[in-house]
C-alpha positions as CSV (number, residue, x, y, z in Angstrom):
1,M,-64.0,-46.9,-23.7
2,S,-63.0,-44.5,-26.4
3,Y,-62.4,-42.0,-23.7
4,R,-59.9,-44.3,-22.0
5,N,-58.2,-45.0,-25.2
6,E,-57.8,-41.3,-26.0
7,F,-56.5,-40.7,-22.5
8,N,-54.0,-43.5,-22.8
9,D,-52.8,-42.3,-26.2
10,T,-52.5,-38.7,-24.9
11,S,-50.8,-39.9,-21.8
12,K,-48.2,-41.7,-23.9
13,D,-47.6,-38.6,-25.9
14,V,-47.2,-36.5,-22.8
15,K,-44.8,-38.9,-21.2
16,W,-42.7,-39.0,-24.5
17,T,-42.7,-35.2,-24.7
18,F,-41.9,-34.9,-21.0
19,W,-38.9,-37.2,-21.2
20,K,-37.6,-35.7,-24.4
21,V,-38.1,-32.0,-23.4
22,V,-37.0,-32.0,-19.7
23,P,-33.5,-33.3,-20.4
24,L,-33.1,-30.9,-23.3
25,V,-34.2,-28.0,-21.1
26,F,-32.0,-29.2,-18.2
27,G,-29.0,-29.5,-20.6
28,A,-29.6,-26.0,-21.9
29,I,-29.7,-24.6,-18.4
30,V,-26.4,-26.3,-17.5
31,V,-24.8,-25.1,-20.7
32,L,-26.0,-21.5,-20.2
33,G,-24.9,-21.7,-16.5
34,V,-21.3,-22.7,-17.6
35,I,-21.2,-20.0,-20.2
36,S,-22.5,-17.4,-17.7
37,Y,-19.8,-18.5,-15.2
38,A,-17.1,-18.2,-17.8
39,L,-18.3,-14.8,-18.8
40,G,-18.3,-13.8,-15.2
41,W,-14.6,-14.6,-14.9
42,F,-13.9,-12.5,-18.0
43,G,-16.1,-9.7,-16.6
44,E,-14.4,-9.8,-13.2
45,A,-11.0,-9.8,-14.9
46,A,-11.9,-6.8,-16.9
47,S,-13.2,-5.1,-13.7
48,V,-10.0,-5.8,-11.9
49,A,-7.9,-4.6,-14.8
50,Q,-9.9,-1.3,-14.9
51,D,-9.6,-0.9,-11.1
52,E,-5.8,-1.4,-11.2
53,F,-4.8,0.0,-14.6
54,G,-7.6,2.4,-15.5
55,P,-7.1,6.2,-15.6
56,K,-8.5,6.8,-12.2
57,A,-6.2,4.2,-10.6
58,A,-3.2,5.6,-12.5
59,L,-3.9,9.1,-11.3
60,E,-4.3,7.9,-7.7
61,K,-1.0,6.0,-7.9
62,Y,0.8,8.9,-9.5
63,E,-0.5,11.3,-6.8
64,W,0.5,8.8,-4.0
65,F,4.0,8.7,-5.4
66,K,4.2,12.4,-5.7
67,D,2.9,12.9,-2.1
68,Q,5.3,10.2,-0.8
69,S,8.2,11.9,-2.6
70,A,7.3,15.2,-1.0
71,R,7.1,13.6,2.4
72,I,10.5,11.9,1.9
73,E,12.1,15.2,0.9
74,K,10.5,16.9,3.9
75,S,11.9,14.2,6.2
76,K,15.4,14.7,4.7
77,A,15.2,18.4,5.5
78,D,13.9,17.7,9.0
79,I,16.9,15.3,9.6
80,M,19.3,18.0,8.6
81,T,17.5,20.5,10.9
82,F,17.5,18.1,13.9
83,E,21.2,17.2,13.3
84,E,21.9,20.9,13.5
85,R,19.8,21.2,16.7
86,V,21.9,18.4,18.3
87,K,25.1,20.2,17.3
88,G,23.6,23.5,18.5
89,I,23.3,22.2,22.0
90,E,27.1,21.6,22.1
91,K,27.6,25.3,21.1
92,Q,25.0,26.5,23.5
93,Y,26.7,24.9,26.5
94,S,30.3,25.5,25.3
95,G,30.6,28.6,27.4
96,Y,30.7,26.4,30.5
97,G,34.0,24.8,29.4
98,K,35.1,21.5,28.0
99,D,35.2,19.6,31.4
100,M,31.6,18.8,32.3
101,A,32.7,17.8,35.8
102,K,33.3,21.4,36.6
103,W,29.8,22.5,35.4
104,P,27.2,23.3,38.0
105,P,25.0,20.3,38.6
106,H,21.8,21.9,37.4
107,I,23.6,22.9,34.1
108,Q,24.8,19.3,33.7
109,V,21.2,18.1,34.2
110,Q,19.9,20.7,31.7
111,Y,22.6,19.8,29.1
112,N,22.0,16.0,29.4
113,S,18.2,16.5,29.2
114,A,18.5,18.8,26.1
115,K,21.0,16.5,24.5
116,Q,18.9,13.4,25.1
117,T,15.7,15.1,23.9
118,S,17.3,16.4,20.7
119,R,18.8,12.9,20.0
120,D,15.4,11.3,20.6
121,D,13.7,13.8,18.3
122,L,16.3,13.1,15.6
123,T,15.8,9.4,16.0
124,A,12.1,9.8,15.6
125,I,12.5,11.8,12.4
126,V,15.0,9.3,11.0
127,S,12.6,6.5,11.8
128,N,9.8,8.3,10.0
129,Y,12.1,8.9,7.0
130,N,13.1,5.2,6.9
131,N,9.4,4.2,7.1
132,L,8.4,6.5,4.3
133,V,11.2,5.2,2.0
134,K,10.3,1.6,2.8
135,E,6.7,2.3,2.0
136,Y,7.8,3.8,-1.3
137,N,10.0,0.8,-2.1
138,A,7.3,-1.6,-1.2
139,A,4.8,0.1,-3.5
140,S,7.2,0.5,-6.3
141,S,8.0,-3.2,-6.3
142,K,4.4,-4.1,-7.1
143,F,4.0,-4.9,-10.7
144,N,1.0,-2.7,-11.2
145,W,2.8,0.3,-9.7
146,V,6.1,-0.1,-11.6
147,P,5.4,2.6,-14.3
148,F,5.5,5.2,-11.6
149,K,8.8,4.4,-9.9
150,T,11.1,5.5,-12.6
151,K,9.9,9.1,-12.8
152,S,12.6,11.8,-12.2
153,D,10.6,13.3,-9.3
154,K,10.7,10.2,-7.2
155,P,13.3,9.3,-4.6
156,K,15.8,6.6,-5.1
157,E,14.6,3.0,-5.1
158,T,16.9,1.7,-2.5
159,I,17.5,2.9,1.0
160,E,20.5,2.8,3.3
161,E,19.3,2.8,6.9
162,Y,20.1,6.1,8.5
163,I,21.5,5.7,11.9
164,V,22.0,8.6,14.2
165,P,25.8,9.2,14.3
166,S,27.3,8.6,17.8
167,D,29.1,11.9,17.7
168,L,25.9,13.8,17.7
């Protein structure tokens, strides 16, 4: 009988310990989980801040703006070149006279083809220029790219659509 009494006493102690310790351990796990989750938010925020504002990101953004500026300047020069090419076609065919109706038919076809091709090329270059400037403007409007848009080596912030003049 003493064995049973000892077992019952020990069993009561184990039950008491179990019901006091398990909720305490469970509560500690929940509290540590909440703290870990909150620290994860701070850690992720720090990681995003470093990815967007760190030295590597700043250098990449500066280089992107520098490259974009060079592409825009190249496109401006290309537009001037292609405008001259369109005007050059007029000069090239001016020896046939002002009245195109008097030109030989094969010269009229060559002229129209050359004129249309040069206008199409100019339109493509202008479209490329407009897209480059729009990309620049879109990037410079992002809050984390703002420090780079006011540099003197960057193109103007706004763009007026370039439309191929009808007299070309």
